[in-house]
C-alpha positions in Angstrom: -8.3 -23.1 -13.0 -6.8 -23.2 -9.1 -5.5 -26.7 -10.2 -3.5 -24.9 -12.7 -2.2 -22.1 -10.6 -0.9 -24.0 -8.2 0.7 -26.6 -11.1 3.0 -23.6 -12.1 3.6 -22.6 -8.6 5.3 -26.2 -8.1 7.0 -25.8 -11.2 8.9 -22.5 -9.8 9.8 -24.7 -7.0 11.2 -27.8 -8.5 13.2 -25.3 -10.9 15.2 -24.0 -7.7 15.6 -27.4 -5.9 19.5 -28.8 -5.7 18.8 -32.0 -7.7 21.6 -33.1 -5.5 20.0 -32.1 -2.3 18.8 -35.6 -1.1 17.8 -34.4 3.2 14.7 -32.8 3.4 15.6 -30.2 5.7 18.3 -29.7 3.6 16.3 -29.1 0.8 14.2 -26.4 2.1 17.2 -24.6 3.5 19.1 -24.3 0.3 16.2 -23.2 -1.6 15.7 -20.4 0.9 19.6 -19.3 0.3 19.9 -20.0 -3.7 16.6 -17.2 -4.2 17.8 -15.7 -2.2 21.7 -15.1 -3.7 19.7 -15.5 -7.2 17.9 -12.1 -6.1 19.5 -9.6 -4.2 21.8 -8.5 -7.1 18.0 -7.9 -9.1 16.8 -6.0 -6.3 20.2 -4.1 -5.7 20.2 -3.3 -9.2 16.9 -1.2 -9.6 17.0 0.0 -6.3 20.2 1.8 -7.5 18.0 3.4 -10.4 14.7 4.3 -8.7 17.1 5.5 -5.4 19.1 7.9 -7.6 20.6 10.5 -5.0 22.0 14.0 -4.8 24.5 15.0 -2.3 21.9 17.8 0.3 24.7 18.7 3.2 25.9 15.5 5.4 23.7 13.1 3.0 22.2 11.8 0.1 18.6 12.6 -0.5 16.7 10.5 -3.1 15.4 12.2 -5.8 12.2 10.3 -5.8 11.3 11.2 -2.1 11.1 15.2 -3.4 9.3 14.2 -6.5 6.4 12.8 -4.4 6.5 15.5 -1.8 6.4 18.0 -4.3 3.5 16.6 -6.0 1.2 16.4 -2.9 2.6 20.3 -1.7 1.1 21.2 -5.4 -2.2 19.2 -5.1 -2.6 20.8 -1.2 -2.5 24.3 -2.3 -4.1 23.4 -6.0 -7.3 22.6 -5.0 -6.9 24.8 -1.1 -6.3 22.5 1.4 -8.9 19.8 0.5 -7.9 17.3 3.1 -8.8 20.0 5.6 -12.3 21.4 4.1 -14.5 18.3 3.3 -13.6 15.5 5.9 -17.2 16.2 6.8 -18.8 15.7 3.4 -16.0 12.6 3.0 -17.7 11.0 6.2 -21.2 11.2 4.3 -20.3 9.5 1.3 -18.6 6.5 3.0 -22.0 6.4 4.7 -23.6 6.1 1.8 -25.3 9.2 2.1 -25.2 10.4 -1.8 -25.0 6.9 -3.0 -27.3 5.6 -6.2 -27.6 1.6 -6.2 -28.1 1.9 -10.2 -25.2 4.5 -10.5 -22.3 2.3 -13.2 -20.2 0.2 -11.1 -19.1 -2.5 -9.2 -18.6 -1.8 -5.6 -20.0 1.0 -2.5 -18.3 3.8 -1.5 -17.7 2.0 1.7 -16.6 -1.1 -0.3 -13.9 0.9 -2.3 -12.4 3.0 0.5 -11.6 -0.5 2.5 -10.4 -2.3 -0.3 -8.4 0.3 -1.2 -7.1 0.4 2.9 -6.3 -3.1 2.6 -3.1 -2.2 0.3 -2.2 0.5 2.1 -3.3 0.0 6.1 -1.0 -3.3 6.0 3.0 -4.5 6.9 4.0 -0.8 6.2 2.1 0.6 9.2 3.8 -2.3 11.8 7.0 -3.4 9.5 7.9 0.2 7.7 7.5 2.2 10.5 10.1 0.1 12.5 12.5 0.9 9.6 12.0 4.1 9.6 12.5 4.9 13.0 15.6 2.7 13.1 16.9 4.2 10.2 15.6 8.1 10.8 15.2 8.1 14.8 12.0 9.1 16.3 12.0 12.5 14.5 11.1 10.3 11.3 7.7 9.8 12.9 6.5 13.7 12.4 7.6 13.5 8.7 5.8 10.6 8.6 2.9 12.3 9.5 3.9 15.6 7.5 3.6 13.2 4.6 0.4 11.8 4.5 -1.5 14.7 5.8 -0.1 16.1 2.4 -0.7 13.2 0.6 -4.4 13.2 2.0 -4.7 16.1 -1.7 -2.7 13.3 -4.0 -5.2 11.1 -3.3 -8.4 13.2 -3.7 -6.8 14.1 -7.4 -5.5 10.4 -8.5 -8.5 8.7 -7.4 -11.2 11.5 -9.3 -9.2 11.1 -12.2 -9.8 7.3 -12.1 -13.2 7.3 -11.9 -13.2 10.4 -14.3 -11.6 8.1 -17.3 -12.8 4.4 -16.1 -13.7 2.0 -19.0 -17.0 1.2 -18.2 -18.1 -2.4 -19.9 -21.6 -4.4 -21.0 -21.5 -6.6 -18.0 -21.2 -4.0 -15.7 -17.5 -4.7 -14.5 -15.1 -1.5 -14.7 -12.1 -0.9 -15.6 -9.6 2.2 -14.0 -6.8 3.3 -12.9 -4.0 5.6 -14.0 -3.0 4.0 -17.2 -6.8 4.7 -18.2 -6.7 8.1 -17.2 -3.3 8.8 -18.6 -3.7 7.4 -22.2 -7.6 9.0 -22.3 -6.8 12.0 -20.7 -3.9 13.5 -22.2 -5.8 12.5 -25.2 -7.9 14.6 -24.8 -5.4 17.3 -24.4 -4.5 16.5 -28.0 -1.1 14.6 -26.7 -2.4 10.8 -27.5 1.1 9.5 -28.1 2.5 10.9 -24.4 -0.5 9.1 -23.0 0.5 5.9 -23.7 3.7 5.9 -23.5 3.4 6.9 -19.8 0.2 4.9 -19.5 2.7 2.1 -20.2 5.1 2.7 -18.6 3.0 3.2 -15.7 1.8 -0.4 -15.7 4.9 -2.1 -16.4 5.9 -0.5 -12.6 2.1 -1.7 -11.4 3.1 -5.0 -11.8 6.8 -4.9 -10.7 5.1 -3.1 -7.4 2.4 -5.4 -7.1 4.7 -8.5 -6.8 6.9 -6.5 -5.2 5.7 -4.0 -2.9 2.4 -5.7 -2.7 3.3 -9.1 -2.5 6.7 -10.4 -1.7 7.7 -8.1 1.3 3.7 -8.3 2.8 4.8 -12.2 3.0 8.0 -11.9 4.2 7.5 -9.9 7.3 4.5 -12.2 8.1 6.6 -15.1 7.6 9.2 -13.6 10.6 6.1 -12.7 12.5 4.7 -16.6 12.6 8.1 -17.9 13.1 9.3 -15.7 16.0 5.8 -17.0 17.8 5.7 -20.9 17.1 9.6 -21.5 18.0 12.1 -19.4 16.2 14.6 -21.7 15.0 12.3 -24.4 15.8 9.3 -23.4 14.1 8.3 -25.2 11.2 8.5 -22.4 9.0 12.4 -21.4 9.9 14.0 -22.6 6.8 11.4 -23.7 5.1 10.2 -19.7 4.0 8.7 -21.5 0.9 6.6 -23.4 2.6 4.9 -20.9 4.1 4.5 -19.1 0.3 3.3 -21.6 -0.7 -0.1 -21.9 2.1 -0.2 -18.3 1.7 -0.5 -18.8 -2.4 -2.9 -21.6 -2.2 -5.0 -19.5 -0.4 -4.5 -16.4 -2.0 -5.5 -17.7 -5.2 -8.7 -19.0 -4.0 -9.5 -15.3 -3.0 -8.5 -13.6 -6.1 -10.3 -16.3 -8.7 -13.2 -14.8 -7.8 -12.0 -11.0 -9.2 -12.7 -7.6 -7.5 -16.4 -8.2 -5.9 -15.0 -11.3 -4.1 -11.6 -9.3 -3.3 -14.1 -6.5 -1.8 -16.3 -9.2 0.1 -13.5 -10.6 2.1 -11.8 -6.5 2.4 -14.9 -4.5 3.7 -15.1 -7.8 6.8 -11.3 -8.3 7.1 -10.2 -5.1 7.3 -12.4 -3.0 9.6 -11.7 -5.9 11.8 -8.4 -6.3 11.4 -7.7 -2.2 11.4 -9.3 -2.3 15.2 -7.9 -5.1 16.2 -4.6 -3.8 16.0 -5.3 -0.3 16.9 -7.0 -1.5 20.4 -4.0 -3.9 20.8 -1.5 -1.1 20.4 -3.8 1.7 22.6 -3.5 -0.8 25.4 0.1 -0.9 25.3 0.2 2.8 25.5 -2.6 2.6 28.6 -0.1 1.0 30.2 2.5 2.9 30.2 0.6 6.0 29.9 3.2 8.1 31.5 5.6 7.6 29.1 3.4 9.2 26.1 4.0 13.3 26.4 8.1 12.1 26.5 7.4 10.0 23.6 6.3 12.7 22.0 8.5 14.6 23.2 11.7 12.5 21.5 9.3 12.7 18.1 9.3 16.3 17.7 12.6 17.0 19.7 14.0 14.2 16.6 12.7 16.0 14.1 14.3 19.3 14.2 17.8 18.1 15.4 17.5 14.4 13.9 19.8 13.8 17.0 21.7 10.6 16.7 20.7 10.6 13.4 23.0 9.9 9.8 21.7 12.7 8.1 20.7 15.1 11.1 16.9 16.6 10.1 17.8 16.0 6.9 18.1 11.8 7.5 14.7 12.2 9.4 12.7 13.9 7.0 14.3 11.3 4.7 13.0 8.6 6.4 9.4 10.2 7.1 8.7 10.5 4.0 9.7 7.1 2.1 8.4 5.2 4.9 4.6 7.7 4.3 5.1 6.9 0.6 5.5 3.3 1.0 2.8 2.9 3.7 -0.5 5.5 2.1 1.2 5.1 -1.7 -0.1 8.9 -2.4 1.0 10.0 -5.7 2.6 6.5 -6.4 -1.3 4.7 -8.1 -2.6 2.2 -7.2 -5.1 3.2 -4.8 -7.5 5.2 -8.3 -7.5 1.6 -9.0 -9.7 0.5 -6.4 -11.5 3.7 -6.5 -12.6 3.2 -10.0 -14.8 -0.3 -9.6 -16.8 2.3 -7.0 -20.9 2.7 -8.2 -21.0 6.6 -8.7 -21.3 9.0 -11.8 -19.6 11.6 -10.0 -15.4 11.3 -10.3 -15.0 13.9 -8.1 -17.6 11.6 -4.7 -14.7 9.1 -5.3 -12.1 11.4 -4.7 -13.2 12.7 -1.3 -13.7 9.3 0.1 -10.2 8.5 -1.2 -8.8 11.4 0.4 -9.4 9.5 4.3 -6.8 6.8 3.0 -3.9 8.4 4.4 -5.6 9.9 7.5 -6.0 6.5 9.0 -2.8 5.0 7.6 -0.4 7.4 8.5 -1.8 10.0 10.7 -3.6 7.5 12.7 -2.0 4.1 12.8 1.4 4.6 12.2 1.9 6.9 14.6 0.4 4.6 17.1 2.8 2.3 16.2 5.9 4.7 16.7 4.5 5.4 19.5 4.8 2.5 21.0 8.4 1.7 20.1 9.7 4.2 21.6 8.6 3.9 24.4 9.4 -0.1 24.3 13.0 1.4 24.7 13.8 -1.5 22.1 15.2 1.1 19.4 18.3 1.0 19.1 18.3 -2.7 20.2 19.5 -3.9 16.9 16.1 -5.8 15.8 14.6 -4.5 11.7 11.1 -4.7 10.6 8.1 -6.5 12.2 10.7 -8.2 14.5 11.7 -4.8 16.3 7.5 -3.9 16.8 7.0 -7.4 18.2 9.7 -6.8 20.8 8.0 -3.3 21.6 4.6 -5.1 21.5 6.3 -7.7 24.3 6.8 -4.9 26.0 3.9 -4.5 27.5 3.0 -8.5 28.1 4.5 -10.8 26.9 1.6 -12.4 24.8 1.3 -9.1 23.4 3.7 -10.8 19.8 1.0 -13.4 19.1 -1.8 -10.9 18.7 0.3 -9.0 16.2 1.6 -12.0 14.4 -2.8 -12.5 14.3 -2.7 -8.9 12.6 0.3 -9.5 10.7 -1.0 -12.1 8.6 -3.9 -10.1 8.4 -2.4 -7.2 7.3 -0.2 -9.4 4.3 -3.3 -11.4 3.4 -6.1 -8.5 2.9 -3.1 -6.4 1.3 -2.0 -9.2 -0.9 -5.6 -9.6 -2.3 -5.7 -5.7 -3.1 -3.0 -5.7 -4.8 -3.4 -8.4 -6.7 -6.4 -6.7 -8.4 -4.3 -3.5 -9.0 -1.1 -5.4 -10.7 -4.3 -7.7 -12.8 -5.6 -4.5 -14.2 -2.6 -3.2 -15.0 -1.4 -6.5 -17.0 -5.0 -6.5 -18.8 -4.8 -3.5 -19.8 -1.3 -4.5 -21.5 -2.3 -7.9 -22.3 -6.2 -7.7 -23.2 -9.0 -8.5 -21.3 -9.9 -12.2 -21.0 -9.5 -14.9 -18.7 -6.4 -16.8 -19.7 -4.4 -13.0 -19.9 -5.9 -12.5 -16.3 -4.7 -16.5 -15.3 -1.6 -16.1 -16.3 -1.1 -13.3 -13.7 -2.2 -14.4 -11.2 -0.3 -17.6 -11.5 2.8 -15.5 -11.7 1.7 -13.1 -8.6 1.3 -16.3 -6.3 4.7 -17.1 -7.1 6.2 -14.5 -6.5 4.5 -15.2 -2.7 6.7 -18.4 -2.4 9.2 -16.2 -4.2 9.3 -13.2 -1.2 9.2 -15.4 1.6 11.8 -17.3 1.0 14.2 -14.3 0.7 15.1 -12.0 3.4 14.6 -8.4 4.4 16.8 -6.5 2.9 16.9 -7.1 -0.5 13.0 -7.0 -0.2 12.4 -3.8 1.5 15.2 -2.6 -2.1 12.7 -4.3 -4.7 9.8 -3.2 -3.4 10.3 0.3 -2.6 12.2 0.7 -6.1 9.2 -0.7 -8.0 6.1 1.0 -5.7 8.3 4.5 -6.2 8.8 4.3 -9.6 5.1 3.9 -10.2 5.1 7.9 -9.4 7.3 9.3 -12.7 4.5 8.4 -14.8 1.7 8.9 -13.1 2.6 12.0 -11.1 3.1 14.1 -15.0 -0.4 13.1 -15.7 -1.6 14.2 -12.6 -0.3 17.7 -13.3 -1.4 17.5 -16.4 -4.5 16.9 -16.0 -4.8 19.1 -12.6 -7.6 21.8 -14.4 -9.9 18.6 -15.3 -10.0 17.9 -11.9 -10.3 21.5 -10.8 -13.8 21.5 -13.4 -15.1 18.1 -11.6 -15.3 19.9 -8.2 -17.1 23.1 -9.9 -19.2 20.9 -11.3 -19.7 18.6 -8.6 -20.8 21.5 -6.3 -22.6 23.7 -8.0 -25.0 20.9 -8.8 -25.6 20.0 -4.9 -25.5 24.1 -4.7 -28.9 24.4 -7.3 -30.3 21.0 -5.9 -29.5 18.2 -8.9 -27.4 16.4 -5.8 -28.9 15.4 -2.9 -28.5 12.9 0.1 -29.5 9.8 -1.8 -31.9 8.3 1.9 -33.8 11.8 1.4 -34.2 11.8 -2.3 -35.7 8.4 -2.5 -37.9 8.9 0.7 -39.3 11.9 -0.6 -40.3 9.5 -3.5 
């Protein structure tokens, strides 16, 4: 299978190599340029549709950003600020206190969380934060945190629905996500046509999100960091992004052949390590500059409500904060329910409680730390962008910190691409059916886009990635609104079972038996 996949990747390369170029260096450089020239108009066109803007004061506000924030606020109020009330129970579930190994599903609560986190804790936290504070100033960080806290309630809602309406197969495999709760959930409400239509729209957008934000953006920024620490223009990958892409595609291809269990085994080891590694590195820099932390928080709070020095003022900072938070934690996007649906449980709401931890870890903790490092470093306004800005900020602590960041970036990109390959695959098989042939086609396409993402520049990658991810939220949030009463019923039934003693901590129950 891997041989066939790599053959497909080689065909993609051959189709875009200019036949007249003979010199190897000329071929490599021209290949990246031609791919970039072809892709940029495509990303610009898609972005102009998804990010339709309306004027608010002196700034244009993308309606899709308001769509996500409104949904997060509605879920927060509807479920009584669940993100503040049930964190302790969420942690107990992650620890496995209520886990029964005999329940249907493929992975544990912890594995489901790390698989989903491997998609959200990634370059959105490193490069995405840099983009936010570059365009929206330090104040964008405050609005990122607000969006992250609100998004915890959205994650709770959509992941509960993901488990509630998943498909369970005789061989132990499961398939779940918005495409299933849109079609099955709305059919229960007497709207099968609407549900099926929304499910197809979501699936198409999810495949685009998988190859865009979950793939191209990741490998693009990983390449930039690797080039930066391996000699810059003298690096073997400078002007040869496609080569880096081929290497990454080969490695990713070998893992994703094994499916969700293979991905979960890798992510449960890589995600905790890389998150701790990155956070410790960031905290080391903050410790070196401990006397400036208070000043940096002051800049963040002041910028959030004054928008000083930012195009569009407060609204400009708010837009960038909310936009990058949505890209980073994906609350409301509908991606996480696909991973969480594979969990071993018979109570859908348990995975909702586990999932609400994601935006907190991703946005409130890791994004805030990254922003503090950038603000304290003084590199903001230097003209650098994306991961290059974050790398320069890390270098302010010590010249060798960018090397550690390069390792973290590659690990983040690797794990994110693994999880998004699974998300895209489930959307693909929903549309075209389950089977090895259908799966192999998608995996070959996914790996081909790794090469594409390594070959183009940052701006078109961000435009395409944002567009595909945010487009997923349109059908997903419509479904969430219509199915809110279902989630509320699940919550009430779950806590009634706990209060009656029907559900107890599994470890205690096993010990008593």
